[in-house]
Structure formats: C-alpha cells, structure tokens
C-alpha positions in Angstrom: 5.2 -1.5 -39.2 5.5 1.9 -37.4 2.4 1.1 -35.4 3.9 -2.2 -34.3 7.1 -0.6 -33.3 5.3 2.1 -31.3 3.2 -0.5 -29.7 6.2 -2.6 -28.7 8.1 0.5 -27.4 5.1 1.7 -25.4 4.5 -1.7 -23.9 8.2 -2.1 -23.0 8.4 1.4 -21.5 5.2 0.8 -19.5 6.6 -2.5 -18.2 9.8 -0.8 -17.1 8.0 2.0 -15.4 5.9 -0.6 -13.5 8.7 -2.9 -12.5 11.2 -0.1 -11.6 9.6 1.0 -8.3 8.8 -2.6 -7.4 12.4 -3.5 -8.0 13.7 -0.6 -5.9 11.5 -1.8 -3.0 12.7 -5.4 -3.4 16.4 -4.4 -3.6 16.1 -2.1 -0.5 14.3 -4.9 1.4 17.0 -7.5 0.4 19.8 -5.1 1.5 18.1 -4.5 4.8 17.7 -8.2 5.3 21.3 -8.8 4.5 22.4 -6.2 7.0 20.1 -7.6 9.6 21.6 -11.1 9.1 25.1 -9.7 9.5 24.1 -7.8 12.6 22.4 -10.8 14.1 25.4 -13.0 13.6 27.8 -10.4 15.1 25.5 -10.0 18.1 25.3 -13.7 18.6 29.1 -14.2 18.3 29.7 -11.3 20.8 27.1 -12.4 23.4 27.2 -16.2 23.0 30.6 -17.0 21.4 30.5 -20.7 22.5 27.0 -21.5 21.2 26.1 -22.6 17.7 22.9 -22.6 15.8 20.7 -20.4 13.7 17.9 -19.5 16.1 19.6 -16.7 18.1 21.2 -15.0 15.1 17.7 -15.0 13.4 16.2 -13.5 16.6 18.9 -10.8 16.7 18.3 -10.0 13.1 14.5 -9.7 13.6 15.2 -7.4 16.6 17.5 -5.3 14.5 14.8 -4.9 11.8 12.3 -3.9 14.5 14.6 -1.3 16.0 15.4 0.1 12.5 11.6 0.3 11.7 10.9 2.0 15.0 13.6 4.6 14.5 12.4 5.2 10.9 8.8 5.6 12.3 10.1 8.1 14.9 11.9 10.0 12.2 8.7 10.2 10.1 6.9 11.8 13.0 9.2 14.9 12.7 8.7 17.7 10.3 11.7 16.8 8.2 10.8 13.2 8.3 7.2 13.9 7.0 8.7 15.9 4.1 11.1 13.1 3.2 8.4 10.5 3.4 6.0 12.6 1.3 8.7 12.9 -1.4 9.4 9.2 -1.3 5.6 8.5 -1.6 5.2 10.7 -4.6 8.5 9.7 -6.3 8.6 5.9 -5.6 6.0 4.3 -3.4 2.9 5.7 -5.2 4.1 3.8 -8.3 3.8 0.5 -6.5 0.4 -1.1 -7.2 -2.1 -0.7 -4.4 0.4 1.1 -2.1 -2.1 3.8 -1.4 -4.8 1.4 -0.3 -2.4 -0.6 2.0 -1.0 2.6 3.5 -4.5 3.8 4.3 -5.5 0.4 5.7 -2.4 0.5 8.0 -3.4 4.0 9.1 -6.9 2.7 9.9 -5.5 -0.1 12.1 -2.9 2.0 13.9 -4.6 5.4 14.0 -1.5 6.8 12.4 -1.2 10.1 10.5 -0.1 8.7 7.1 -2.9 8.9 4.6 -3.1 9.5 0.8 0.0 10.4 -1.2 0.7 14.1 -0.9 -1.9 14.7 1.7 -1.4 13.9 5.4 -5.0 14.7 6.3 -7.1 13.1 3.5 -8.8 9.8 3.9 -9.2 7.2 1.3 -13.0 7.1 0.8 -14.9 3.9 0.4 -18.1 4.2 -1.7 -20.7 2.2 -3.4 -20.9 2.9 -7.1 -24.2 2.4 -8.9 -24.2 0.5 -12.1 -27.3 -0.4 -14.2 -28.5 -3.3 -12.1 -26.2 -3.6 -9.2 -23.8 -1.7 -6.8 -20.1 -2.4 -6.2 -17.7 -1.4 -3.5 -15.1 1.1 -4.7 -12.2 3.2 -3.4 -12.5 6.8 -4.6 -9.0 7.6 -5.8 -9.6 11.1 -7.3 -12.4 13.6 -7.9 -12.4 15.8 -10.9 -13.8 19.3 -11.6 -16.5 18.2 -14.0 -18.4 15.8 -11.8 -16.2 12.8 -12.6 -14.4 10.5 -10.2 -11.6 7.9 -10.6 -12.4 4.8 -8.7 -10.7 1.5 -8.0 -12.9 -1.6 -8.0 -11.1 -4.2 -5.9 -11.5 -7.9 -6.6 -12.2 -10.8 -4.2 -10.8 -12.6 -2.4 -7.7 -10.5 -3.2 -7.9 -6.8 -3.7 -4.7 -7.0 -5.7 -6.8 -7.9 -8.7 -9.2 -5.1 -9.7 -10.0 -2.5 -12.2 -10.0 1.3 -12.5 -13.0 3.2 -13.8 -14.0 6.8 -14.5 -17.6 7.4 -13.4 -20.0 10.3 -12.7 -19.9 11.4 -9.1 -23.6 11.1 -8.7 -23.2 7.4 -9.1 -21.2 7.3 -5.8 -22.8 6.6 -2.4 -20.7 7.3 0.6 -20.3 4.5 3.1 -19.1 4.1 6.7 -16.6 1.4 5.7 -12.8 1.9 6.0 -10.3 0.4 3.6 -9.4 -2.1 6.4 -13.0 -3.2 6.6 -13.1 -3.7 2.8 -9.8 -5.6 2.6 -10.9 -8.0 5.4 -14.4 -8.4 3.9 -13.1 -9.2 0.5 -11.0 -12.1 1.9 -14.3 -13.5 3.2 -15.9 -12.9 -0.2 -17.9 -9.9 1.2 -18.9 -11.5 4.4 -19.7 -9.0 7.2 -19.6 -5.8 5.0 -23.3 -5.1 5.2 -23.2 -5.2 9.0 -20.2 -2.8 9.1 -21.8 -0.3 6.7 -24.6 1.4 8.7 -25.7 3.3 5.6 -26.7 0.1 3.8 
C-alpha cells in the first residue's frame, strides 16, 4: 500500500513539475495576446473611428506584439537583460521540454548570442552516437567527469518525441551539423543530413 501511495504521489508531483512551467508560458502568452487585442482595438478606434471590421485591429495587435518583442530583445542585449534572461532560463524556461534545442536552433538561424542555459558562449553539440549495429543523431546535453555523456535522441518527423540516454563519451562522433540542420532534416525523415555533414 505504501509503495502504491509513493508511486501515486511521485507521479502526481512529477506531472505538476512538468505542467507548471508550461502553464506559466501559456498564461503569459495569453495575457500578452489579450493586451495586444486591447491595444489594437484602441489604436483602430483612435485612428479610424468611422471604420468597422476586425482586420485593422488585428494588424495593430500584431504590430504591438512585434514592438514588444523587439524591445524585449533589445533589453536582453544589455548586461542587466542578460542576467535576467539567464535567471528566467534556469528557473522557468529550462523546464519546458526541448526549450534548449529550440533556443539553440533560433540562435543558429539568427546568429544571436543566446545558447545553452547558463552559458552564453556554449554551443549545443550535434553528434553521432555509435550503438551495436548502427549510429544515431543525438544532441549532447551534458558531459560528465567519468567519461559519460547525457544525450537526447530526437525522433522523426518531430523532434518533440525522443529519448534521453547516458552513454560513454567514446561512443560519440562529432559532426558539422547544427541543431537547425537536424530539426529540418528530421522533418524530411533524415533527407539531406548526409550532404550537410562533411564528416560523414
């Protein structure tokens, strides 16, 4: 009976810890969208008081979100902004599944400075991991002191489905691939990844 209670409690707590950061992101996103709609309607009524319709308010709302995003991005470029963003990553965003991979992928596409959680200069490494009779593409999440590495094995066509494994570092083969290359390649069931990886 005690084992069952412990299992139920552990499962419940694990679910809460998983859903809490996702819920925070969803709530914040919904609040921003609500503010954007209010701003869009106000701007429409001020500039075009005699016109009706939903197109212009929606455009003003989208413009408002773009301006807010740009200002937030400009704030992140400052020293204080980087500290705040790093804290948010470690406290909230890092708990959202695959946030690290998508943040790295965005940095690859934009050339931005945001990399792995807690480190503005580290790159998310893409490696091939050797198994008994095949190799698989993996994201190297963490390296240990005893020759071990934590890897994430993304699925295809969606990297949202995958698995985590602990392997010996000597099983890893470094590649020239970026997370963006892998994400796009997985959507094509691996198509084009061999050509992109010059080490293959």
